[in-house]
PDB file of N, CA, C, O and CB in Angstrom:
ATOM      1  N   UNK A   1       0.847  -1.259  -0.056  1.00  0.00           N
ATOM      2  CA  UNK A   1       0.083   0.070   0.405  1.00  0.00           C
ATOM      3  C   UNK A   1       0.742   1.189   0.188  1.00  0.00           C
ATOM      4  O   UNK A   1       0.119   2.129  -0.305  1.00  0.00           O
ATOM      5  CB  UNK A   1      -0.239   0.140   1.792  1.00  0.00           C
ATOM      6  N   UNK A   2       1.970   1.317   0.467  1.00  0.00           N
ATOM      7  CA  UNK A   2       2.853   2.476   0.392  1.00  0.00           C
ATOM      8  C   UNK A   2       3.368   2.664  -0.889  1.00  0.00           C
ATOM      9  O   UNK A   2       3.472   3.811  -1.325  1.00  0.00           O
ATOM     10  CB  UNK A   2       3.932   2.396   1.292  1.00  0.00           C
ATOM     11  N   UNK A   3       3.703   1.702  -1.551  1.00  0.00           N
ATOM     12  CA  UNK A   3       3.884   1.797  -3.115  1.00  0.00           C
ATOM     13  C   UNK A   3       2.908   2.345  -3.863  1.00  0.00           C
ATOM     14  O   UNK A   3       3.133   3.127  -4.786  1.00  0.00           O
ATOM     15  CB  UNK A   3       4.057   0.587  -3.712  1.00  0.00           C
ATOM     16  N   UNK A   4       1.755   1.959  -3.501  1.00  0.00           N
ATOM     17  CA  UNK A   4       0.483   2.437  -4.707  1.00  0.00           C
ATOM     18  C   UNK A   4       0.386   4.069  -3.929  1.00  0.00           C
ATOM     19  O   UNK A   4       0.600   4.987  -4.720  1.00  0.00           O
ATOM     20  CB  UNK A   4      -1.550   1.180  -4.631  1.00  0.00           C
ATOM     21  N   UNK A   5       0.173   4.367  -2.897  1.00  0.00           N
ATOM     22  CA  UNK A   5       0.511   5.598  -2.048  1.00  0.00           C
ATOM     23  C   UNK A   5       1.224   6.756  -2.920  1.00  0.00           C
ATOM     24  O   UNK A   5       0.802   7.845  -3.308  1.00  0.00           O
ATOM     25  CB  UNK A   5       1.516   5.147  -0.812  1.00  0.00           C
ATOM     26  N   UNK A   6       2.739   5.960  -3.115  1.00  0.00           N
ATOM     27  CA  UNK A   6       3.605   6.704  -3.880  1.00  0.00           C
ATOM     28  C   UNK A   6       2.976   7.062  -5.323  1.00  0.00           C
ATOM     29  O   UNK A   6       2.540   8.181  -5.596  1.00  0.00           O
ATOM     30  CB  UNK A   6       4.903   5.924  -3.987  1.00  0.00           C
ATOM     31  N   UNK A   7       2.983   6.335  -5.913  1.00  0.00           N
ATOM     32  CA  UNK A   7       2.276   6.533  -7.681  1.00  0.00           C
ATOM     33  C   UNK A   7       1.051   7.263  -7.526  1.00  0.00           C
ATOM     34  O   UNK A   7       0.822   8.033  -8.458  1.00  0.00           O
ATOM     35  CB  UNK A   7       1.767   4.924  -8.611  1.00  0.00           C
ATOM     36  N   UNK A   8       0.137   7.231  -6.535  1.00  0.00           N
ATOM     37  CA  UNK A   8      -0.631   8.432  -6.364  1.00  0.00           C
ATOM     38  C   UNK A   8      -0.634   9.487  -6.490  1.00  0.00           C
ATOM     39  O   UNK A   8      -1.226  10.079  -7.393  1.00  0.00           O
ATOM     40  CB  UNK A   8      -0.872   8.599  -5.729  1.00  0.00           C
ATOM     41  N   UNK A   9       0.317  10.213  -5.233  1.00  0.00           N
ATOM     42  CA  UNK A   9       1.243  11.153  -5.140  1.00  0.00           C
ATOM     43  C   UNK A   9       2.010  11.633  -6.457  1.00  0.00           C
ATOM     44  O   UNK A   9       2.007  12.826  -6.761  1.00  0.00           O
ATOM     45  CB  UNK A   9       2.102  10.676  -4.213  1.00  0.00           C
ATOM     46  N   UNK A  10       2.638  10.717  -7.196  1.00  0.00           N
ATOM     47  CA  UNK A  10       3.366  10.622  -8.359  1.00  0.00           C
ATOM     48  C   UNK A  10       2.672  11.349  -9.342  1.00  0.00           C
ATOM     49  O   UNK A  10       3.084  12.368  -9.897  1.00  0.00           O
ATOM     50  CB  UNK A  10       3.608   9.287  -8.759  1.00  0.00           C
ATOM     51  N   UNK A  11       1.339  10.641  -9.577  1.00  0.00           N
ATOM     52  CA  UNK A  11       0.649  11.019 -10.962  1.00  0.00           C
ATOM     53  C   UNK A  11      -0.623  12.086 -10.457  1.00  0.00           C
ATOM     54  O   UNK A  11      -1.339  12.565 -11.337  1.00  0.00           O
ATOM     55  CB  UNK A  11      -0.027   9.425 -11.874  1.00  0.00           C
ATOM     56  N   UNK A  12      -0.851  12.404  -9.147  1.00  0.00           N
ATOM     57  CA  UNK A  12      -1.820  13.003  -8.832  1.00  0.00           C
ATOM     58  C   UNK A  12      -3.628  11.934  -9.157  1.00  0.00           C
ATOM     59  O   UNK A  12      -4.689  12.318  -9.651  1.00  0.00           O
ATOM     60  CB  UNK A  12      -1.477  14.437  -9.712  1.00  0.00           C
ATOM     61  N   UNK A  13      -3.276  10.797  -8.691  1.00  0.00           N
ATOM     62  CA  UNK A  13      -4.238   9.571  -8.853  1.00  0.00           C
ATOM     63  C   UNK A  13      -4.994   9.373  -7.386  1.00  0.00           C
ATOM     64  O   UNK A  13      -4.750   8.426  -6.639  1.00  0.00           O
ATOM     65  CB  UNK A  13      -3.308   8.088  -9.309  1.00  0.00           C
ATOM     66  N   UNK A  14      -5.941  10.413  -7.102  1.00  0.00           N
ATOM     67  CA  UNK A  14      -6.928  10.208  -5.925  1.00  0.00           C
ATOM     68  C   UNK A  14      -6.791  11.719  -4.952  1.00  0.00           C
ATOM     69  O   UNK A  14      -7.738  12.381  -4.527  1.00  0.00           O
ATOM     70  CB  UNK A  14      -6.410   8.619  -4.929  1.00  0.00           C
ATOM     71  N   UNK A  15      -5.316  12.004  -4.766  1.00  0.00           N
ATOM     72  CA  UNK A  15      -4.574  12.722  -4.191  1.00  0.00           C
ATOM     73  C   UNK A  15      -3.894  13.637  -5.061  1.00  0.00           C
ATOM     74  O   UNK A  15      -3.421  13.178  -6.101  1.00  0.00           O
ATOM     75  CB  UNK A  15      -3.850  12.031  -3.506  1.00  0.00           C
ATOM     76  N   UNK A  16      -3.751  15.021  -4.768  1.00  0.00           N
ATOM     77  CA  UNK A  16      -2.813  15.970  -5.395  1.00  0.00           C
ATOM     78  C   UNK A  16      -1.661  15.660  -5.490  1.00  0.00           C
ATOM     79  O   UNK A  16      -1.006  15.145  -4.584  1.00  0.00           O
ATOM     80  CB  UNK A  16      -2.738  17.046  -4.894  1.00  0.00           C
ATOM     81  N   UNK A  17      -1.175  15.989  -6.831  1.00  0.00           N
ATOM     82  CA  UNK A  17       0.099  15.829  -7.035  1.00  0.00           C
ATOM     83  C   UNK A  17       1.205  15.880  -6.361  1.00  0.00           C
ATOM     84  O   UNK A  17       1.098  17.063  -6.035  1.00  0.00           O
ATOM     85  CB  UNK A  17       0.282  16.342  -7.656  1.00  0.00           C
ATOM     86  N   UNK A  18       2.228  15.536  -5.866  1.00  0.00           N
ATOM     87  CA  UNK A  18       3.027  15.840  -4.844  1.00  0.00           C
ATOM     88  C   UNK A  18       4.457  15.041  -4.850  1.00  0.00           C
ATOM     89  O   UNK A  18       4.523  13.948  -4.287  1.00  0.00           O
ATOM     90  CB  UNK A  18       2.234  15.590  -3.633  1.00  0.00           C
ATOM     91  N   UNK A  19       5.684  15.651  -5.547  1.00  0.00           N
ATOM     92  CA  UNK A  19       6.636  14.714  -5.999  1.00  0.00           C
ATOM     93  C   UNK A  19       7.169  14.499  -4.597  1.00  0.00           C
ATOM     94  O   UNK A  19       7.558  13.339  -4.462  1.00  0.00           O
ATOM     95  CB  UNK A  19       7.711  15.215  -7.185  1.00  0.00           C
ATOM     96  N   UNK A  20       7.319  15.267  -3.473  1.00  0.00           N
ATOM     97  CA  UNK A  20       8.041  15.172  -2.256  1.00  0.00           C
ATOM     98  C   UNK A  20       7.459  14.020  -1.366  1.00  0.00           C
ATOM     99  O   UNK A  20       8.192  13.351  -0.638  1.00  0.00           O
ATOM    100  CB  UNK A  20       7.998  16.529  -1.528  1.00  0.00           C
ATOM    101  N   UNK A  21       5.941  13.796  -1.470  1.00  0.00           N
ATOM    102  CA  UNK A  21       5.490  12.895  -0.749  1.00  0.00           C
ATOM    103  C   UNK A  21       5.345  11.851  -1.551  1.00  0.00           C
ATOM    104  O   UNK A  21       4.921  10.842  -0.987  1.00  0.00           O
ATOM    105  CB  UNK A  21       4.454  13.221  -0.104  1.00  0.00           C
ATOM    106  N   UNK A  22       5.551  11.771  -2.642  1.00  0.00           N
ATOM    107  CA  UNK A  22       5.794  10.207  -3.790  1.00  0.00           C
ATOM    108  C   UNK A  22       7.215   9.748  -3.296  1.00  0.00           C
ATOM    109  O   UNK A  22       7.483   8.616  -2.894  1.00  0.00           O
ATOM    110  CB  UNK A  22       5.922  10.588  -5.939  1.00  0.00           C
ATOM    111  N   UNK A  23       8.146  10.889  -3.397  1.00  0.00           N
ATOM    112  CA  UNK A  23       9.929   9.878  -3.119  1.00  0.00           C
ATOM    113  C   UNK A  23       9.531   9.708  -1.831  1.00  0.00           C
ATOM    114  O   UNK A  23       9.894   8.572  -1.527  1.00  0.00           O
ATOM    115  CB  UNK A  23      11.888  10.798  -3.245  1.00  0.00           C
ATOM    116  N   UNK A  24       8.917  10.278  -0.799  1.00  0.00           N
ATOM    117  CA  UNK A  24       8.887   9.611   0.629  1.00  0.00           C
ATOM    118  C   UNK A  24       8.072   8.368   0.762  1.00  0.00           C
ATOM    119  O   UNK A  24       8.429   7.686   1.723  1.00  0.00           O
ATOM    120  CB  UNK A  24       8.327  10.581   1.664  1.00  0.00           C
ATOM    121  N   UNK A  25       7.170   7.923   0.134  1.00  0.00           N
ATOM    122  CA  UNK A  25       6.400   7.060   0.379  1.00  0.00           C
ATOM    123  C   UNK A  25       6.922   5.623  -0.148  1.00  0.00           C
ATOM    124  O   UNK A  25       6.814   4.505   0.355  1.00  0.00           O
ATOM    125  CB  UNK A  25       5.211   7.508  -0.105  1.00  0.00           C
ATOM    126  N   UNK A  26       7.615   6.129  -1.519  1.00  0.00           N
ATOM    127  CA  UNK A  26       8.708   5.227  -2.654  1.00  0.00           C
ATOM    128  C   UNK A  26       9.835   4.643  -2.054  1.00  0.00           C
ATOM    129  O   UNK A  26      10.518   3.716  -2.490  1.00  0.00           O
ATOM    130  CB  UNK A  26       9.421   6.157  -3.844  1.00  0.00           C
ATOM    131  N   UNK A  27       9.997   5.449  -0.729  1.00  0.00           N
ATOM    132  CA  UNK A  27      11.506   5.056  -0.368  1.00  0.00           C
ATOM    133  C   UNK A  27      11.070   4.458   1.083  1.00  0.00           C
ATOM    134  O   UNK A  27      11.916   3.883   1.767  1.00  0.00           O
ATOM    135  CB  UNK A  27      12.805   6.524  -0.322  1.00  0.00           C
ATOM    136  N   UNK A  28       9.891   4.590   1.482  1.00  0.00           N
ATOM    137  CA  UNK A  28       9.644   3.740   2.759  1.00  0.00           C
ATOM    138  C   UNK A  28       9.282   2.274   2.096  1.00  0.00           C
ATOM    139  O   UNK A  28       9.638   1.249   2.678  1.00  0.00           O
ATOM    140  CB  UNK A  28       8.280   4.414   3.812  1.00  0.00           C
ATOM    141  N   UNK A  29       8.648   2.227   1.004  1.00  0.00           N
ATOM    142  CA  UNK A  29       8.369   1.056   0.393  1.00  0.00           C
ATOM    143  C   UNK A  29       9.291   0.582  -0.512  1.00  0.00           C
ATOM    144  O   UNK A  29       9.034  -0.475  -1.087  1.00  0.00           O
ATOM    145  CB  UNK A  29       7.264   1.122  -0.172  1.00  0.00           C
ATOM    146  N   UNK A  30      10.217   1.108  -0.723  1.00  0.00           N
ATOM    147  CA  UNK A  30      11.959   0.494  -1.310  1.00  0.00           C
ATOM    148  C   UNK A  30      12.418  -0.300   0.184  1.00  0.00           C
ATOM    149  O   UNK A  30      12.478  -1.528   0.244  1.00  0.00           O
ATOM    150  CB  UNK A  30      13.505   2.248  -1.809  1.00  0.00           C
ATOM    151  N   UNK A  31      12.659   0.390   1.096  1.00  0.00           N
ATOM    152  CA  UNK A  31      13.350   0.228   2.135  1.00  0.00           C
ATOM    153  C   UNK A  31      12.459  -1.086   2.872  1.00  0.00           C
ATOM    154  O   UNK A  31      13.096  -1.936   3.495  1.00  0.00           O
ATOM    155  CB  UNK A  31      13.498   1.683   2.940  1.00  0.00           C
ATOM    156  N   UNK A  32      11.036  -1.183   2.762  1.00  0.00           N
ATOM    157  CA  UNK A  32      10.361  -2.177   3.198  1.00  0.00           C
ATOM    158  C   UNK A  32      10.389  -3.551   2.299  1.00  0.00           C
ATOM    159  O   UNK A  32       9.836  -4.604   2.616  1.00  0.00           O
ATOM    160  CB  UNK A  32       9.091  -1.653   3.375  1.00  0.00           C
ATOM    161  N   UNK A  33      11.107  -3.328   1.177  1.00  0.00           N
ATOM    162  CA  UNK A  33      11.187  -4.726   0.403  1.00  0.00           C
ATOM    163  C   UNK A  33      10.459  -4.698  -0.713  1.00  0.00           C
ATOM    164  O   UNK A  33      10.775  -5.645  -1.432  1.00  0.00           O
ATOM    165  CB  UNK A  33      10.704  -5.915   1.159  1.00  0.00           C
ATOM    166  N   UNK A  34       9.713  -4.101  -1.126  1.00  0.00           N
ATOM    167  CA  UNK A  34       8.878  -3.993  -2.335  1.00  0.00           C
ATOM    168  C   UNK A  34       9.648  -3.781  -3.530  1.00  0.00           C
ATOM    169  O   UNK A  34      10.180  -2.703  -3.796  1.00  0.00           O
ATOM    170  CB  UNK A  34       7.914  -2.922  -2.223  1.00  0.00           C
ATOM    171  N   UNK A  35       9.699  -4.668  -4.151  1.00  0.00           N
ATOM    172  CA  UNK A  35      10.137  -4.637  -5.215  1.00  0.00           C
ATOM    173  C   UNK A  35      10.167  -3.898  -6.820  1.00  0.00           C
ATOM    174  O   UNK A  35      10.932  -3.619  -7.744  1.00  0.00           O
ATOM    175  CB  UNK A  35       9.939  -5.410  -5.138  1.00  0.00           C
ATOM    176  N   UNK A  36       8.889  -3.828  -6.433  1.00  0.00           N
ATOM    177  CA  UNK A  36       8.023  -2.521  -7.579  1.00  0.00           C
ATOM    178  C   UNK A  36       8.668  -1.302  -7.046  1.00  0.00           C
ATOM    179  O   UNK A  36       9.365  -0.496  -7.661  1.00  0.00           O
ATOM    180  CB  UNK A  36       5.962  -2.276  -7.412  1.00  0.00           C
ATOM    181  N   UNK A  37       8.311  -1.297  -5.763  1.00  0.00           N
ATOM    182  CA  UNK A  37       9.103   0.661  -5.735  1.00  0.00           C
ATOM    183  C   UNK A  37      10.790   0.431  -5.737  1.00  0.00           C
ATOM    184  O   UNK A  37      11.371   1.424  -6.175  1.00  0.00           O
ATOM    185  CB  UNK A  37       8.640   1.868  -3.686  1.00  0.00           C
ATOM    186  N   UNK A  38      11.445  -0.380  -5.443  1.00  0.00           N
ATOM    187  CA  UNK A  38      12.800  -0.185  -5.507  1.00  0.00           C
ATOM    188  C   UNK A  38      13.336  -0.234  -6.835  1.00  0.00           C
ATOM    189  O   UNK A  38      14.418   0.257  -7.158  1.00  0.00           O
ATOM    190  CB  UNK A  38      13.433  -1.077  -4.726  1.00  0.00           C
ATOM    191  N   UNK A  39      12.332  -1.006  -7.802  1.00  0.00           N
ATOM    192  CA  UNK A  39      12.631  -0.361  -9.376  1.00  0.00           C
ATOM    193  C   UNK A  39      12.115   0.690  -9.913  1.00  0.00           C
ATOM    194  O   UNK A  39      12.358   0.996 -11.080  1.00  0.00           O
ATOM    195  CB  UNK A  39      12.318  -1.130 -10.356  1.00  0.00           C
ATOM    196  N   UNK A  40      11.274   1.434  -9.075  1.00  0.00           N
ATOM    197  CA  UNK A  40      10.309   3.003  -9.612  1.00  0.00           C
ATOM    198  C   UNK A  40      11.984   3.556  -8.788  1.00  0.00           C
ATOM    199  O   UNK A  40      12.940   4.004  -9.420  1.00  0.00           O
ATOM    200  CB  UNK A  40       7.929   3.655  -8.520  1.00  0.00           C
ATOM    201  N   UNK A  41      11.943   3.397  -7.602  1.00  0.00           N
ATOM    202  CA  UNK A  41      13.248   4.383  -7.046  1.00  0.00           C
ATOM    203  C   UNK A  41      14.148   4.011  -7.870  1.00  0.00           C
ATOM    204  O   UNK A  41      14.382   5.061  -8.469  1.00  0.00           O
ATOM    205  CB  UNK A  41      13.856   4.226  -5.485  1.00  0.00           C
ATOM    206  N   UNK A  42      14.914   3.105  -8.374  1.00  0.00           N
ATOM    207  CA  UNK A  42      15.732   3.128  -9.517  1.00  0.00           C
ATOM    208  C   UNK A  42      15.630   3.952 -10.581  1.00  0.00           C
ATOM    209  O   UNK A  42      16.490   4.813 -10.765  1.00  0.00           O
ATOM    210  CB  UNK A  42      15.718   2.121  -9.985  1.00  0.00           C
ATOM    211  N   UNK A  43      14.653   3.814 -11.357  1.00  0.00           N
ATOM    212  CA  UNK A  43      14.364   4.662 -12.298  1.00  0.00           C
ATOM    213  C   UNK A  43      14.160   6.354 -12.099  1.00  0.00           C
ATOM    214  O   UNK A  43      14.294   7.260 -12.921  1.00  0.00           O
ATOM    215  CB  UNK A  43      13.284   4.084 -12.756  1.00  0.00           C
ATOM    216  N   UNK A  44      13.818   6.380 -10.806  1.00  0.00           N
ATOM    217  CA  UNK A  44      13.954   7.921 -10.653  1.00  0.00           C
ATOM    218  C   UNK A  44      15.348   8.223 -10.341  1.00  0.00           C
ATOM    219  O   UNK A  44      15.733   9.371 -10.562  1.00  0.00           O
ATOM    220  CB  UNK A  44      13.025   8.535  -9.507  1.00  0.00           C
ATOM    221  N   UNK A  45      16.183   7.346  -9.849  1.00  0.00           N
ATOM    222  CA  UNK A  45      17.468   8.218  -9.648  1.00  0.00           C
ATOM    223  C   UNK A  45      18.110   7.875 -11.290  1.00  0.00           C
ATOM    224  O   UNK A  45      18.792   8.872 -11.526  1.00  0.00           O
ATOM    225  CB  UNK A  45      18.646   7.595  -8.063  1.00  0.00           C
ATOM    226  N   UNK A  46      18.158   7.376 -11.940  1.00  0.00           N
ATOM    227  CA  UNK A  46      18.668   6.591 -13.330  1.00  0.00           C
ATOM    228  C   UNK A  46      18.185   8.108 -14.237  1.00  0.00           C
ATOM    229  O   UNK A  46      18.865   8.764 -15.026  1.00  0.00           O
ATOM    230  CB  UNK A  46      17.574   4.664 -13.858  1.00  0.00           C
ATOM    231  N   UNK A  47      16.853   8.321 -13.799  1.00  0.00           N
ATOM    232  CA  UNK A  47      16.312   9.512 -15.111  1.00  0.00           C
ATOM    233  C   UNK A  47      16.238  10.997 -14.262  1.00  0.00           C
ATOM    234  O   UNK A  47      15.813  11.992 -14.850  1.00  0.00           O
ATOM    235  CB  UNK A  47      14.321   9.061 -15.899  1.00  0.00           C
ATOM    236  N   UNK A  48      16.634  11.065 -12.990  1.00  0.00           N
ATOM    237  CA  UNK A  48      16.666  12.284 -12.552  1.00  0.00           C
ATOM    238  C   UNK A  48      15.049  12.518 -12.119  1.00  0.00           C
ATOM    239  O   UNK A  48      14.847  13.726 -12.242  1.00  0.00           O
ATOM    240  CB  UNK A  48      17.310  13.272 -13.690  1.00  0.00           C
ATOM    241  N   UNK A  49      13.969  11.926 -11.719  1.00  0.00           N
ATOM    242  CA  UNK A  49      12.602  11.956 -11.614  1.00  0.00           C
ATOM    243  C   UNK A  49      12.362  12.235  -9.911  1.00  0.00           C
ATOM    244  O   UNK A  49      13.107  11.987  -8.963  1.00  0.00           O
ATOM    245  CB  UNK A  49      11.943  10.481 -12.258  1.00  0.00           C
ATOM    246  N   UNK A  50      10.712  12.985  -9.973  1.00  0.00           N
ATOM    247  CA  UNK A  50      10.881  13.203  -8.419  1.00  0.00           C
ATOM    248  C   UNK A  50      11.371  13.916  -7.956  1.00  0.00           C
ATOM    249  O   UNK A  50      10.835  14.108  -6.864  1.00  0.00           O
ATOM    250  CB  UNK A  50      11.300  12.544  -7.795  1.00  0.00           C
ATOM    251  N   UNK A  51      12.496  14.779  -8.168  1.00  0.00           N
ATOM    252  CA  UNK A  51      12.978  16.077  -7.583  1.00  0.00           C
ATOM    253  C   UNK A  51      14.625  15.322  -7.450  1.00  0.00           C
ATOM    254  O   UNK A  51      15.507  16.055  -7.005  1.00  0.00           O
ATOM    255  CB  UNK A  51      12.003  16.698  -5.866  1.00  0.00           C
ATOM    256  N   UNK A  52      14.947  14.085  -7.782  1.00  0.00           N
ATOM    257  CA  UNK A  52      16.135  13.920  -7.681  1.00  0.00           C
ATOM    258  C   UNK A  52      17.069  14.019  -8.863  1.00  0.00           C
ATOM    259  O   UNK A  52      16.656  13.881 -10.015  1.00  0.00           O
ATOM    260  CB  UNK A  52      16.198  12.899  -7.143  1.00  0.00           C
ATOM    261  N   UNK A  53      18.486  14.289  -8.530  1.00  0.00           N
ATOM    262  CA  UNK A  53      19.587  14.582  -9.229  1.00  0.00           C
ATOM    263  C   UNK A  53      19.647  13.120  -9.956  1.00  0.00           C
ATOM    264  O   UNK A  53      19.365  12.076  -9.368  1.00  0.00           O
ATOM    265  CB  UNK A  53      20.899  15.098  -8.284  1.00  0.00           C
ATOM    266  N   UNK A  54      19.929  13.175 -10.901  1.00  0.00           N
ATOM    267  CA  UNK A  54      20.223  11.735 -11.589  1.00  0.00           C
ATOM    268  C   UNK A  54      21.517  11.296 -10.882  1.00  0.00           C
ATOM    269  O   UNK A  54      22.364  12.189 -10.856  1.00  0.00           O
ATOM    270  CB  UNK A  54      20.462  11.793 -13.373  1.00  0.00           C
ATOM    271  N   UNK A  55      21.941   9.916 -10.190  1.00  0.00           N
ATOM    272  CA  UNK A  55      22.805   9.378  -9.697  1.00  0.00           C
ATOM    273  C   UNK A  55      23.043   8.021 -10.078  1.00  0.00           C
ATOM    274  O   UNK A  55      22.390   7.197  -9.438  1.00  0.00           O
ATOM    275  CB  UNK A  55      22.657   9.546  -8.602  1.00  0.00           C
ATOM    276  N   UNK A  56      23.788   7.594 -10.930  1.00  0.00           N
ATOM    277  CA  UNK A  56      23.781   6.201 -11.266  1.00  0.00           C
ATOM    278  C   UNK A  56      24.053   5.575 -10.534  1.00  0.00           C
ATOM    279  O   UNK A  56      23.451   4.501 -10.530  1.00  0.00           O
ATOM    280  CB  UNK A  56      24.347   5.798 -12.076  1.00  0.00           C
ATOM    281  N   UNK A  57      25.057   5.788  -9.497  1.00  0.00           N
ATOM    282  CA  UNK A  57      25.195   4.790  -8.460  1.00  0.00           C
ATOM    283  C   UNK A  57      23.977   3.878  -7.204  1.00  0.00           C
ATOM    284  O   UNK A  57      23.841   2.759  -6.710  1.00  0.00           O
ATOM    285  CB  UNK A  57      26.110   5.553  -7.769  1.00  0.00           C
ATOM    286  N   UNK A  58      23.297   5.278  -7.166  1.00  0.00           N
ATOM    287  CA  UNK A  58      22.114   5.035  -6.208  1.00  0.00           C
ATOM    288  C   UNK A  58      21.337   3.939  -7.370  1.00  0.00           C
ATOM    289  O   UNK A  58      20.902   2.816  -7.115  1.00  0.00           O
ATOM    290  CB  UNK A  58      21.085   6.724  -5.680  1.00  0.00           C
ATOM    291  N   UNK A  59      21.321   4.571  -8.548  1.00  0.00           N
ATOM    292  CA  UNK A  59      20.437   3.646  -9.510  1.00  0.00           C
ATOM    293  C   UNK A  59      20.672   2.092  -9.404  1.00  0.00           C
ATOM    294  O   UNK A  59      19.874   1.194  -9.134  1.00  0.00           O
ATOM    295  CB  UNK A  59      20.737   4.038 -11.041  1.00  0.00           C
ATOM    296  N   UNK A  60      22.202   2.052  -9.741  1.00  0.00           N
ATOM    297  CA  UNK A  60      22.723   0.575  -9.733  1.00  0.00           C
ATOM    298  C   UNK A  60      22.146   0.279  -8.448  1.00  0.00           C
ATOM    299  O   UNK A  60      21.081  -0.295  -8.679  1.00  0.00           O
ATOM    300  CB  UNK A  60      24.436   0.288  -9.837  1.00  0.00           C
ATOM    301  N   UNK A  61      22.314   0.381  -7.278  1.00  0.00           N
ATOM    302  CA  UNK A  61      21.897   0.067  -5.846  1.00  0.00           C
ATOM    303  C   UNK A  61      20.887  -0.352  -5.941  1.00  0.00           C
ATOM    304  O   UNK A  61      20.723  -1.548  -6.183  1.00  0.00           O
ATOM    305  CB  UNK A  61      21.838   0.981  -4.897  1.00  0.00           C
ATOM    306  N   UNK A  62      19.672   0.675  -5.748  1.00  0.00           N
ATOM    307  CA  UNK A  62      18.248  -0.290  -6.172  1.00  0.00           C
ATOM    308  C   UNK A  62      18.076  -1.103  -7.229  1.00  0.00           C
ATOM    309  O   UNK A  62      17.298  -2.048  -7.092  1.00  0.00           O
ATOM    310  CB  UNK A  62      17.137   0.436  -6.419  1.00  0.00           C
ATOM    311  N   UNK A  63      18.627  -0.945  -8.251  1.00  0.00           N
ATOM    312  CA  UNK A  63      18.075  -2.290  -9.275  1.00  0.00           C
ATOM    313  C   UNK A  63      18.652  -3.437  -8.858  1.00  0.00           C
ATOM    314  O   UNK A  63      17.975  -4.457  -8.986  1.00  0.00           O
ATOM    315  CB  UNK A  63      18.459  -2.224 -10.904  1.00  0.00           C
ATOM    316  N   UNK A  64      19.982  -3.550  -8.284  1.00  0.00           N
ATOM    317  CA  UNK A  64      20.539  -4.791  -7.895  1.00  0.00           C
ATOM    318  C   UNK A  64      19.782  -5.211  -6.669  1.00  0.00           C
ATOM    319  O   UNK A  64      19.664  -6.417  -6.453  1.00  0.00           O
ATOM    320  CB  UNK A  64      22.055  -4.701  -7.654  1.00  0.00           C
ATOM    321  N   UNK A  65      19.208  -4.249  -5.767  1.00  0.00           N
ATOM    322  CA  UNK A  65      18.303  -4.903  -4.620  1.00  0.00           C
ATOM    323  C   UNK A  65      17.017  -5.254  -5.164  1.00  0.00           C
ATOM    324  O   UNK A  65      16.373  -6.153  -4.624  1.00  0.00           O
ATOM    325  CB  UNK A  65      18.043  -3.939  -3.370  1.00  0.00           C
ATOM    326  N   UNK A  66      16.618  -4.714  -6.061  1.00  0.00           N
ATOM    327  CA  UNK A  66      15.178  -5.510  -6.971  1.00  0.00           C
ATOM    328  C   UNK A  66      15.472  -6.499  -7.271  1.00  0.00           C
ATOM    329  O   UNK A  66      14.678  -7.389  -6.964  1.00  0.00           O
ATOM    330  CB  UNK A  66      14.586  -5.020  -8.293  1.00  0.00           C
ATOM    331  N   UNK A  67      16.544  -6.845  -7.905  1.00  0.00           N
ATOM    332  CA  UNK A  67      16.922  -8.189  -8.468  1.00  0.00           C
ATOM    333  C   UNK A  67      17.399  -9.093  -7.573  1.00  0.00           C
ATOM    334  O   UNK A  67      17.639 -10.170  -8.118  1.00  0.00           O
ATOM    335  CB  UNK A  67      17.876  -8.111  -9.447  1.00  0.00           C
ATOM    336  N   UNK A  68      17.643  -9.067  -6.341  1.00  0.00           N
ATOM    337  CA  UNK A  68      18.282  -9.980  -5.640  1.00  0.00           C
ATOM    338  C   UNK A  68      17.305 -10.227  -4.841  1.00  0.00           C
ATOM    339  O   UNK A  68      16.234  -9.632  -4.963  1.00  0.00           O
ATOM    340  CB  UNK A  68      19.498  -9.668  -5.062  1.00  0.00           C
ATOM    341  N   UNK A  69      17.537 -11.227  -3.813  1.00  0.00           N
ATOM    342  CA  UNK A  69      16.477 -11.959  -3.188  1.00  0.00           C
ATOM    343  C   UNK A  69      16.605 -11.590  -1.929  1.00  0.00           C
ATOM    344  O   UNK A  69      16.297 -12.360  -1.020  1.00  0.00           O
ATOM    345  CB  UNK A  69      16.477 -13.398  -3.341  1.00  0.00           C
ATOM    346  N   UNK A  70      17.029 -10.487  -1.729  1.00  0.00           N
ATOM    347  CA  UNK A  70      16.319  -9.688  -0.396  1.00  0.00           C
ATOM    348  C   UNK A  70      15.483  -8.683  -0.451  1.00  0.00           C
ATOM    349  O   UNK A  70      15.039  -8.192   0.587  1.00  0.00           O
ATOM    350  CB  UNK A  70      17.173  -9.107   0.417  1.00  0.00           C
TER     351      UNK A  70
END
């Protein structure tokens, strides 16, 4: 549900669009092991979305975490 809330804030679905809140909920979901959230966070770092500065190291970290068993 944290990931869904992040998506809602990112795209303004059911709530006012808010990138700060979207990133906050996305991080929570990713840190709790939600694979789709980890991939989305990796993409955000890769593409510089949600107010993030592109960071290939962080993108790789989250892609690796999403593709691992943990």
